[in-house]
C-alpha positions as CSV (number, residue, x, y, z in Angstrom):
1,M,12.8,3.2,-20.4
2,I,10.2,2.0,-22.9
3,S,11.3,3.1,-26.3
4,V,9.0,4.2,-29.2
5,A,10.7,1.7,-31.4
6,D,9.7,-1.1,-29.2
7,L,6.1,0.1,-29.1
8,L,5.9,0.3,-32.9
9,Q,7.5,-3.1,-33.3
10,E,5.0,-4.7,-30.9
11,D,2.2,-2.9,-32.7
12,R,0.4,-2.0,-29.5
13,I,0.5,0.9,-26.9
14,P,0.3,-0.4,-23.3
15,G,-2.6,1.1,-21.5
16,N,-3.9,0.8,-18.0
17,Y,-3.1,-2.8,-17.1
18,F,-5.0,-2.5,-13.9
19,S,-8.2,-1.1,-15.4
20,Y,-11.0,-2.7,-13.3
21,E,-13.1,-3.6,-16.4
22,N,-10.1,-5.5,-17.9
23,Y,-8.3,-6.7,-14.9
24,I,-11.0,-8.5,-12.9
25,S,-13.3,-11.1,-14.2
26,G,-15.7,-13.4,-12.3
27,D,-18.1,-16.3,-12.6
28,L,-21.1,-15.7,-10.3
29,E,-22.3,-19.2,-10.7
30,L,-19.0,-20.7,-9.5
31,G,-18.3,-17.9,-7.1
32,L,-14.8,-17.2,-8.6
33,L,-12.8,-14.0,-9.1
34,E,-9.7,-13.9,-11.3
35,N,-7.3,-11.3,-12.6
36,R,-6.3,-11.0,-16.2
37,R,-3.6,-13.6,-15.8
38,G,-6.0,-16.1,-14.4
39,D,-4.8,-15.8,-10.8
40,R,-7.5,-16.3,-8.2
41,L,-8.7,-13.3,-6.2
42,I,-10.7,-13.1,-3.0
43,A,-13.3,-10.6,-2.0
44,V,-13.1,-9.6,1.6
45,P,-16.2,-7.8,3.0
46,D,-15.9,-5.0,5.5
47,T,-17.7,-7.0,8.1
48,L,-14.9,-9.6,8.0
49,I,-12.2,-7.0,8.3
50,A,-14.0,-5.5,11.3
51,A,-14.4,-8.9,12.9
52,L,-10.7,-9.8,12.4
53,Y,-9.7,-6.5,14.1
54,E,-12.1,-7.0,17.0
55,G,-11.1,-10.7,17.4
56,L,-7.4,-9.9,17.5
57,E,-8.0,-7.1,19.9
58,Q,-9.8,-9.4,22.3
59,E,-7.3,-12.3,22.0
60,T,-4.0,-10.4,21.9
61,G,-4.7,-6.9,23.3
62,E,-2.2,-4.3,22.2
63,A,-0.2,-7.0,20.5
64,S,-2.9,-7.0,17.8
65,R,-1.1,-4.1,16.1
66,L,2.1,-6.0,15.7
67,V,0.2,-9.1,14.5
68,L,-1.6,-7.1,11.8
69,F,1.6,-5.3,10.8
70,N,3.5,-8.6,10.4
71,C,0.6,-10.0,8.4
72,G,0.8,-6.9,6.2
73,K,4.6,-7.5,5.7
74,W,4.0,-11.0,4.6
75,W,1.2,-9.8,2.3
76,G,3.3,-7.0,1.0
77,K,6.2,-9.4,0.1
78,N,3.8,-11.5,-2.1
79,F,2.1,-8.4,-3.4
80,Y,5.4,-7.0,-4.6
81,T,6.3,-10.3,-6.4
82,R,2.9,-10.4,-8.2
83,F,3.0,-6.7,-9.1
84,S,6.5,-7.0,-10.4
85,E,5.8,-10.0,-12.5
86,E,2.6,-8.6,-14.0
87,I,4.1,-5.2,-14.8
88,T,7.3,-6.7,-16.3
89,D,5.3,-9.0,-18.6
90,Y,2.9,-6.3,-19.7
91,Y,5.4,-3.4,-20.3
92,N,8.3,-5.7,-21.3
93,T,10.6,-3.9,-18.8
94,S,11.6,-4.5,-15.2
95,L,10.5,-2.2,-12.4
96,S,14.1,-0.9,-12.0
97,E,14.1,0.2,-15.6
98,M,10.6,1.7,-15.7
99,D,10.2,5.5,-15.6
100,M,8.9,6.8,-12.3
101,A,5.7,8.3,-13.7
102,T,4.6,5.0,-15.2
103,F,5.5,3.1,-12.0
104,I,3.6,5.4,-9.7
105,Q,0.5,5.4,-12.0
106,C,0.6,1.6,-12.1
107,L,0.8,1.3,-8.3
108,K,-2.0,3.8,-7.8
109,E,-4.3,1.9,-10.3
110,C,-3.4,-1.4,-8.8
111,W,-4.2,-0.2,-5.3
112,A,-7.6,1.1,-6.3
113,T,-8.6,-1.9,-8.4
114,H,-7.9,-4.2,-5.5
115,G,-10.4,-2.3,-3.4
116,W,-7.9,-0.7,-1.0
117,G,-9.0,2.9,-1.7
118,R,-7.0,5.7,-3.3
119,L,-3.3,6.1,-3.0
120,E,-1.2,9.3,-3.6
121,F,2.5,10.1,-3.3
122,D,3.7,13.3,-1.7
123,P,7.3,14.2,-2.9
124,E,7.7,17.2,-0.7
125,H,10.3,15.7,1.5
126,Q,11.9,13.2,-0.9
127,G,15.1,15.2,-0.8
128,Q,15.3,14.6,3.0
129,G,15.1,10.8,2.4
130,L,11.4,10.5,3.3
131,L,8.6,9.1,1.1
132,L,5.2,10.4,2.1
133,I,2.1,8.4,1.1
134,K,-1.5,9.2,1.5
135,T,-4.4,6.7,1.2
136,F,-8.1,7.6,1.1
137,N,-11.2,5.5,1.8
138,S,-9.2,2.7,3.3
139,P,-11.2,-0.4,4.2
140,Y,-8.8,-1.0,7.1
141,S,-9.5,2.4,8.7
142,K,-13.3,1.8,8.4
143,A,-12.9,-1.3,10.5
144,M,-12.0,0.9,13.5
145,S,-14.2,3.9,14.2
146,N,-13.3,6.6,16.8
147,A,-9.8,5.0,17.3
148,S,-7.3,6.6,19.6
149,L,-4.3,5.5,17.4
150,P,-3.8,5.0,13.7
151,S,-5.4,1.6,12.7
152,C,-4.1,0.8,9.2
153,Y,-1.5,-1.7,10.5
154,L,-2.0,-4.0,7.5
155,E,-1.3,-1.2,5.1
156,A,1.8,-0.1,7.0
157,G,3.1,-3.7,6.8
158,I,2.3,-3.9,3.1
159,L,4.1,-0.6,2.3
160,T,7.1,-1.6,4.5
161,S,7.7,-4.9,2.6
162,F,6.8,-3.5,-0.9
163,F,9.3,-0.6,-0.7
164,S,11.9,-2.5,1.1
165,R,12.0,-5.1,-1.8
166,L,11.7,-2.4,-4.4
167,T,14.8,-0.5,-3.1
168,S,16.7,-3.5,-1.5
169,R,16.9,-1.4,1.7
170,D,15.6,-2.0,5.2
171,L,12.7,0.5,5.1
172,L,9.8,1.1,7.5
173,A,6.4,2.6,6.9
174,V,4.8,4.3,9.9
175,Q,1.3,5.8,10.0
176,T,0.9,9.3,11.4
177,S,-2.7,10.1,10.7
178,C,-5.8,8.0,10.2
179,E,-9.4,8.4,8.9
180,S,-10.6,6.3,11.9
181,M,-9.4,9.2,14.1
182,G,-11.2,11.8,12.0
183,A,-8.3,12.8,9.7
184,D,-8.9,13.7,6.1
185,C,-6.7,10.8,5.0
186,N,-4.3,8.1,6.2
187,R,-0.7,9.4,6.1
188,F,2.4,7.2,6.1
189,I,6.1,8.0,6.3
190,V,8.4,5.6,4.6
191,G,12.2,5.7,5.3
192,L,15.1,3.9,6.7
193,S,14.0,1.8,9.7
194,E,16.6,3.1,12.1
195,R,15.5,6.7,11.3
196,L,11.8,6.0,11.8
197,N,11.9,3.6,14.8
198,R,10.9,6.4,17.2
199,V,8.0,7.7,15.1
200,E,5.4,5.3,16.6
201,A,6.2,6.5,20.1
202,M,5.8,10.1,18.8
203,V,2.4,9.2,17.5
204,E,1.4,7.6,20.8
205,E,2.5,10.9,22.5
206,G,0.0,12.8,20.4
207,L,2.2,14.6,18.0
208,D,0.6,15.3,14.7
209,H,2.0,14.6,11.2
210,A,3.4,18.0,10.6
211,A,5.3,18.0,14.0
212,I,6.7,14.5,13.3
213,I,8.0,15.6,9.9
214,E,9.5,18.7,11.4
215,D,11.3,16.6,14.0
216,L,12.6,14.1,11.4
217,I,14.1,16.7,9.1
218,A,15.5,19.0,11.8
């Protein structure tokens, strides 16, 4: 926990570290984007994301989902490392010692500032060992319109690695609804991998999010 004494001693109250105005800076002449630590950032246009999805689909077929998921896992591993380092330096406390409200707010702000849309946590089934996450306006769902299956494989991979490293457990994130299929948001279930391994098959069978949750907690 962050104590009041520490805040007074440092003579500053930590604010929103990931505030867009303070977190991202750029040099239009040089074509550079950096975060507040000076780390390089890259802007990825929607057209490139759509082209990557289409290219992988043509080259690998159904295996493109696994390729994107594994890319997301690699991305999520590095994302967790950067997020942990930045938050630890700024708040002077490790993620494991940070209160849950601050951690959740930081992750939500980080997600939005990086251009990944809006992220929300749903604690309804936390007692049953399931973490439910919703994302809105995802650039990855925009890449696939009128899809027959959830398309945010990169996000699923990122969430899988991020929360596995955060908890030191073998977790899995599986998407159960998608904006590309007309849903109001993208829903992900995060839990122990051995418990969620069958969820993807349930999604392919056409079960909706509510039915899948009911089956998992039965």
